[in-house]
C-alpha positions as CSV (number, residue, x, y, z in Angstrom):
1,X,-5.0,-19.8,4.0
2,X,-2.2,-18.7,6.3
3,X,-2.4,-16.7,9.5
4,X,-1.9,-12.9,9.3
5,X,1.2,-11.8,11.1
6,X,1.4,-8.1,11.6
7,X,5.2,-8.0,11.2
8,X,4.8,-9.8,7.9
9,X,2.1,-7.3,6.8
10,X,4.4,-4.4,7.7
11,X,7.1,-6.0,5.7
12,X,4.9,-6.5,2.7
13,X,3.7,-2.9,2.9
14,X,7.3,-1.7,3.0
15,X,8.1,-3.8,-0.1
16,X,5.1,-2.3,-1.9
17,X,6.2,1.2,-0.8
18,X,9.7,0.6,-2.1
19,X,8.3,-0.5,-5.5
20,X,6.1,2.5,-5.6
21,X,9.0,4.9,-4.8
22,X,11.0,3.3,-7.6
23,X,8.1,3.9,-10.0
24,X,7.7,7.5,-8.9
25,X,11.5,8.0,-9.4
26,X,11.2,6.5,-12.9
27,X,8.3,8.8,-13.7
28,X,10.2,11.9,-12.5
29,X,13.4,10.8,-14.4
30,X,11.4,10.6,-17.6
31,X,9.5,13.9,-17.1
32,X,11.0,15.3,-20.3
33,X,10.9,12.2,-22.4
34,X,8.5,12.6,-25.3
35,X,5.7,10.0,-25.3
36,X,6.5,8.7,-21.8
37,X,3.3,7.8,-19.9
38,X,3.4,8.0,-16.1
39,X,2.8,4.8,-14.2
40,X,1.7,3.9,-10.7
41,X,1.1,0.8,-8.7
42,X,-2.2,-0.7,-7.7
43,X,-3.1,0.6,-4.2
44,X,-1.9,-1.7,-1.4
45,X,-5.4,-1.9,0.1
46,X,-6.7,-3.5,-3.1
47,X,-3.8,-5.9,-3.1
48,X,-4.6,-7.0,0.4
49,X,-8.4,-7.1,-0.4
50,X,-7.7,-9.7,-3.1
51,X,-6.4,-12.1,-0.4
52,X,-10.0,-12.6,0.8
53,X,-9.2,-13.1,4.5
54,X,-12.1,-14.6,6.4
55,X,-12.9,-14.3,10.0
56,X,-13.3,-17.5,12.0
57,X,-15.7,-17.9,15.0
58,X,-13.7,-19.5,17.8
59,X,-16.4,-19.2,20.4
60,X,-20.2,-19.8,20.4
61,X,-20.9,-16.1,21.2
62,X,-18.8,-14.9,18.2
63,X,-20.6,-13.8,15.0
64,X,-21.4,-16.8,12.9
65,X,-20.7,-17.6,9.3
66,X,-24.1,-16.3,8.2
67,X,-22.6,-12.9,7.5
68,X,-21.7,-12.1,3.9
69,X,-18.0,-11.9,3.2
70,X,-16.8,-8.5,2.1
71,X,-16.0,-8.0,-1.6
72,X,-13.1,-6.1,-2.8
73,X,-14.1,-2.6,-4.0
74,X,-13.3,-1.5,-7.5
75,X,-10.3,0.8,-7.9
76,X,-11.1,3.9,-9.8
77,X,-8.3,5.1,-12.0
78,X,-7.8,8.8,-11.9
79,X,-7.1,10.5,-15.2
80,X,-5.6,13.6,-13.6
81,X,-2.4,13.3,-15.6
82,X,-1.8,16.3,-17.9
83,X,-0.6,15.2,-21.3
84,X,1.7,17.7,-23.1
85,X,2.0,18.2,-26.8
86,X,5.0,15.8,-26.8
87,X,2.7,13.0,-25.4
88,X,4.4,13.0,-21.9
89,X,1.9,12.5,-19.1
90,X,4.2,13.1,-16.1
91,X,3.1,15.8,-13.6
92,X,6.1,16.7,-11.4
93,X,3.8,18.2,-8.7
94,X,1.7,15.1,-8.6
95,X,4.8,12.9,-8.4
96,X,6.1,15.0,-5.5
97,X,2.8,14.5,-3.7
98,X,3.0,10.8,-4.2
99,X,6.6,10.7,-3.0
100,X,5.5,12.5,0.2
101,X,2.8,9.9,0.7
102,X,5.3,7.1,0.4
103,X,7.7,8.8,2.9
104,X,4.8,9.3,5.4
105,X,3.8,5.6,5.0
106,X,7.3,4.4,5.5
107,X,7.5,6.5,8.7
108,X,4.2,5.0,9.9
109,X,5.5,1.5,9.2
110,X,8.7,2.2,11.1
111,X,6.7,3.4,14.1
112,X,4.5,0.3,14.0
113,X,7.5,-2.0,13.8
114,X,9.1,-0.1,16.7
115,X,6.0,-0.5,18.8
116,X,5.9,-4.2,18.1
117,X,9.5,-4.5,19.1
118,X,8.9,-2.6,22.4
119,X,5.9,-4.9,23.1
120,X,8.0,-8.0,22.5
121,X,10.7,-6.7,24.7
122,X,8.2,-5.9,27.5
123,X,6.7,-9.3,27.3
124,X,10.1,-11.0,27.5
125,X,11.4,-8.8,30.4
126,X,8.4,-9.5,32.6
């Protein structure tokens, strides 16, 4: 078990978002390919949930180890893809929505990293 560093978490999320953007681009590039099935990545939250991070009590007044550890929730796969007569399951509208989600999440990650940077600079200057 290694400590969780927020900068590392932001970096891992950015890597995941980059892979998801590439998958979305591949889906859209093959929108007219007969028999192509749209793909997507497993959600980042479920990837993080599999690490099974445990909280540690560092003081006597903290919650003890008697609490049950959280279990990762099952990811329900959506079957909202429309399959055409050619066997292609890519929905351009759905892929555009996913691309918007990725752009929004990249922007959020950049804002978080910028805030960390400002916090580090403020602590060094004082």
